[in-house]
PLY file of the C-alpha trace (Angstrom):
ply
format ascii 1.0
element vertex 143
property float x
property float y
property float z
element edge 142
property int vertex1
property int vertex2
end_header
0.00 0.00 0.00
1.26 3.46 -0.86
2.28 5.74 2.00
0.58 9.17 1.98
2.80 12.05 0.86
2.47 14.48 3.75
4.31 17.82 3.81
6.23 18.88 6.92
4.18 20.63 9.61
5.65 24.02 8.71
4.17 23.68 5.22
0.64 22.90 6.36
-1.54 25.94 5.58
-4.38 25.42 8.08
-4.83 24.07 11.59
-7.98 23.23 13.51
-8.16 22.53 17.25
-10.69 19.78 17.89
-11.51 17.43 20.74
-12.04 13.69 20.74
-14.79 12.33 22.96
-14.21 9.77 25.69
-16.74 7.57 23.88
-14.57 7.59 20.72
-12.40 4.83 22.18
-13.12 1.29 21.03
-13.07 -1.89 23.10
-9.26 -1.97 22.88
-9.02 1.41 24.66
-7.79 3.35 21.61
-9.44 5.85 19.30
-11.65 4.02 16.82
-10.32 4.28 13.26
-13.56 5.86 11.95
-13.09 8.84 14.29
-10.07 10.00 12.30
-12.22 10.49 9.19
-14.55 12.65 11.25
-11.59 14.71 12.48
-10.49 15.29 8.87
-14.04 16.26 7.91
-14.36 18.69 10.84
-11.05 20.32 9.84
-12.29 20.62 6.23
-15.53 22.14 7.48
-13.67 24.71 9.62
-11.41 25.61 6.69
-14.05 25.94 3.97
-16.65 27.63 6.19
-14.02 30.17 7.29
-13.47 31.03 3.63
-17.19 31.30 2.87
-17.10 28.30 0.51
-20.03 26.38 2.03
-23.58 27.08 0.87
-26.11 25.98 3.52
-23.27 24.15 5.34
-22.83 21.80 2.37
-19.53 20.89 0.79
-19.35 21.47 -2.99
-17.42 18.19 -3.24
-17.52 14.57 -2.12
-14.85 12.35 -0.62
-13.55 9.92 -3.24
-10.60 8.27 -1.46
-8.70 8.41 1.82
-5.38 6.82 2.76
-4.54 6.90 6.47
-1.38 5.75 8.24
-1.94 5.27 11.97
1.29 6.05 13.80
0.41 6.09 17.50
-2.86 4.93 19.09
-5.07 7.95 19.79
-7.25 8.38 22.86
-10.66 9.78 23.63
-11.18 12.95 25.64
-8.11 14.71 24.22
-7.54 18.01 22.48
-5.99 17.48 19.04
-4.68 19.70 16.31
-5.50 18.70 12.75
-3.11 20.14 10.18
-4.42 20.49 6.63
-2.76 21.35 3.32
-3.88 21.17 -0.30
-1.24 19.21 -2.19
-2.76 18.89 -5.68
-5.45 20.70 -7.65
-6.89 19.28 -10.86
-9.85 20.28 -13.01
-12.57 18.81 -10.81
-10.64 17.12 -8.01
-8.08 18.05 -5.41
-5.94 16.27 -2.84
-5.46 17.32 0.75
-3.00 16.11 3.39
-3.79 15.82 7.09
-1.85 15.24 10.28
-3.50 14.66 13.68
-1.40 15.62 16.69
-2.20 15.27 20.40
-1.89 18.81 21.77
-0.74 17.78 25.27
2.02 15.36 24.25
2.81 16.55 20.72
2.55 12.94 19.49
1.43 12.53 15.89
-1.40 10.00 15.85
-1.82 9.71 12.10
-1.11 11.17 8.68
-3.46 10.94 5.72
-4.30 12.03 2.20
-7.77 12.48 0.77
-8.93 12.98 -2.80
-12.07 15.08 -3.10
-14.15 15.61 -6.22
-16.32 18.66 -6.97
-19.90 17.82 -7.84
-22.81 19.45 -9.62
-25.52 19.71 -6.96
-28.30 19.34 -9.57
-27.00 16.17 -11.24
-24.71 14.70 -8.60
-22.06 14.25 -11.29
-18.49 15.45 -11.39
-18.10 19.18 -12.09
-15.14 21.48 -12.76
-14.27 23.64 -9.77
-15.08 27.33 -9.87
-12.36 29.98 -9.92
-13.41 31.16 -6.45
-13.08 27.63 -5.09
-9.69 27.21 -6.76
-8.50 30.45 -5.08
-9.73 29.18 -1.71
-7.69 26.00 -2.13
-4.58 28.07 -2.80
-4.74 29.35 0.80
-3.73 25.90 2.10
-1.38 24.95 -0.71
1.65 23.18 0.73
4.74 25.34 0.43
0 1
1 2
2 3
3 4
4 5
5 6
6 7
7 8
8 9
9 10
10 11
11 12
12 13
13 14
14 15
15 16
16 17
17 18
18 19
19 20
20 21
21 22
22 23
23 24
24 25
25 26
26 27
27 28
28 29
29 30
30 31
31 32
32 33
33 34
34 35
35 36
36 37
37 38
38 39
39 40
40 41
41 42
42 43
43 44
44 45
45 46
46 47
47 48
48 49
49 50
50 51
51 52
52 53
53 54
54 55
55 56
56 57
57 58
58 59
59 60
60 61
61 62
62 63
63 64
64 65
65 66
66 67
67 68
68 69
69 70
70 71
71 72
72 73
73 74
74 75
75 76
76 77
77 78
78 79
79 80
80 81
81 82
82 83
83 84
84 85
85 86
86 87
87 88
88 89
89 90
90 91
91 92
92 93
93 94
94 95
95 96
96 97
97 98
98 99
99 100
100 101
101 102
102 103
103 104
104 105
105 106
106 107
107 108
108 109
109 110
110 111
111 112
112 113
113 114
114 115
115 116
116 117
117 118
118 119
119 120
120 121
121 122
122 123
123 124
124 125
125 126
126 127
127 128
128 129
129 130
130 131
131 132
132 133
133 134
134 135
135 136
136 137
137 138
138 139
139 140
140 141
141 142
């Protein structure tokens, strides 16, 4: 399996402080793997809503693929920082990188890449991204 290509922390263009819930731990006492996808989504929501790119709190894109590498078991009831950077922009799709770090210890819990595809809300099909959306992505372009 291919390892996600994640830029160094200093190149990540956006950060969101989030909190895991104590109930996010699974029966093994670690953060359930599905919770990480929610953390990525919450970071995306914070980023795009801050730029005014969400109409009626709806993303103009869908998640097509995610590749996550779990580095250290996460825990519930912790404050985390999710770093986000846009690493590739195509005609209708873009790729973002994520890193989840425990604020208290500084430990990196995971790194991930996601491919997202812009959609036409009327047809549900793939759509080219608008110029305004493309400019918004440039804010988090990895440097």
